[in-house]
N, C-alpha and C positions, 0 to 999 in steps of 0.2 A: 429541447434546450440547445440552442445554438451557441457556438463560441462567441465570446463578447469582443473578439478582435479578429483581425485578418490573418493572424499567424496560423498557417495550416497544420503546424505540429502541436498546437495547444488544444486541449479538450477540457470541458467542464462536464463531469459525469452527471447522470441522473442519480437516483437514490441507490447508494451502495452501503455495504456493511464494512466496518473497519476491523482489522485484525493486526496483531503484532504492532500495536501503535506506540510510537515514540515521538509524539507531537509536542509535548510540553517541555521535554528535556532531551537533548541529543544523546544518542547511544552508539556505542561501538562494540561490535562482536569481536572482542580480543581473543576469544577461545580459538577461532579459526585463523585470525590474523592479529598477532600481537601489536602490529603497527597500524591497525585500523583506525581511521579518523572518525570521531563521533559525528553522527548525522541525525537530522530529524528524518523520520521515515514512518511509513505505514503500508501494510498490505491491504489492498483494496479487493473486496469481493463483489463483483458485478453480477447481478442476476441475469441468467441467460435470456430471460423474458424481455430484458431491455435491449432489444435489437438496434434501437436508434443510437444509444451510446456506443454499443459495440461497433457499429458501422463507422461512427466518427473516430473511434480509436484506430480501427483498421486503416482509415484514410490518413490519419495523422502519422501512423507508423510508416505507411508508404511514402508520405512526404518526407519523413526523416531519412528513410533509405535513399530516396532520390537526392536529398541534400548531401548525404554522406558521399554518394557517388560523384555528384557535381563538384564537391569540395575536395575530392580525392582522399577522403578519410580512409577508405577501405583498400586493402591490397588488391592489386590487379589480378583478374582472373577468378575472383570469388563471385558467383552469381548472387544477386540481391536476395533471391528467394531462399538461399542457403544460410543467410546470416541470422543469428539468433535474435528473437524479439522478446520483450519482457512479459508477454501475456500468455497464460497457461489455462488449460481446460481443467477446472476443479474436479471433474469426474475422472481425470486421468492421473498422470504422474508428475512429480516435481521435476526440476531441471536435471536432476541426476538420472532420470529415466527409469527408476525402479521404486522410489518411495512414493506411496500414495498420499494425496492430500487428505487432510482431516475431514471429518463429517460436515463441518461448517462450510466447506468449500463445494459440497455437492450441489449441482445445479447452478454453479457460478463460474464466471471467468475470473482469473486470479492474476493480479500484478502488484508489484511493489514499487512505490514512488519514494524518492528520498531527495534531500537537499543538504548543502553544507550547513554547519552550525552557525555561520554568520548570515544565513538567509532564513531565519525563523519564519515558518508559515503563519499567516494570520488565521486565527480560529474564531469563528463567529457563530451566533445562534441564528434562528430563522428570521430574526429582524435585522440581522447584520451587526448586532452588538458584540463586542469582543468577549470571549469566554476566558476568564483568568483563573477560575477555580479548577484545579487539576482533576478533582474528583468527577467533574462533568465529562471528562474525555477518557475513554477506556476502550479496550478491545471488545467489540460487540455492538457499539452504537451504530446508528444509521446516519448517513451524511451525504454531502456532495463534495467532490474533490476536484480541484483544478490541477492539471498536470501537463507537462510538455515532454514530448518524445524527441530524442536526439540521437545522432550517430556518435559512436565512440570507437576508438582504436587504441588499445594499449598493448604492450608486449604479450603475445600469445592469445589475445582475445580481441574481438571486434564484434560489433552488432549495434542494437538499438537499446538505449536506456530510457528510463522514465524519471523526469525531474518533478519533484513535489512543489506545487504552488500553494494554494490556500484551501482551507477546509471549512465547510458550513455544517454544523451539527443539525440534523433534522429531528431525531428522536432517540430516546434510550432504547436499549435492546438487552437481551440476555448476555451477561458478561461472558467472554471467551477466555480460555486459559486458566480455569479453575478459580478465578476471583478470590477476593479476600473472605476469610471465614470469620464470622462474628464471635465475640466472647461467649454469647449465649449458646451458640452452636457448639463451641468447644467444651464449655463447662456446665451448661444446662442448669437445672435446679437441684442437682444431686445433694443429698444430705451429707453433712460433714463427716458423719460416722462411716459413710461408704468408702471414703478415700483416706481417712485418718487411721483406719485399723490396719 
């Protein structure tokens, strides 16, 4: 699956699994940052067996690093290879360096893509039809994602980020994150006498 344009920092993935999805409604993690801006975002789990997509991502990250250097985004003296990139080994540790990824990340490359709330991603089915039913989109589905890697430099941090483009749902999957429990599972067919006494 090749990129559909000549932008060297843009990638359309192969089949990936979605986690921590906030695609239908923007979300802000105000627990860590009370001033956080709501964004559309998703964590992408790329199977390590998809070496073609991983190679395109590596190439796009390198292009973003070169763009940042050319545009003088980064502080002088910082080697490009030392700048943080947004992709992690799901068999290893999160960005903090000591917290392991969850079991759903094993055998996967992991990265998060996001965009501002005024740039809502298009979400379509396998025929390219828009998906408007929020229940169709959840953590655990399989999809393709377009994203763009870019250089950033803010006070105390610089590196490569990942912007979210559009999403194409390919198939359902086992829900991640504990999913919603049905009333039948909560209450079953218990006799009234069991709980009234």
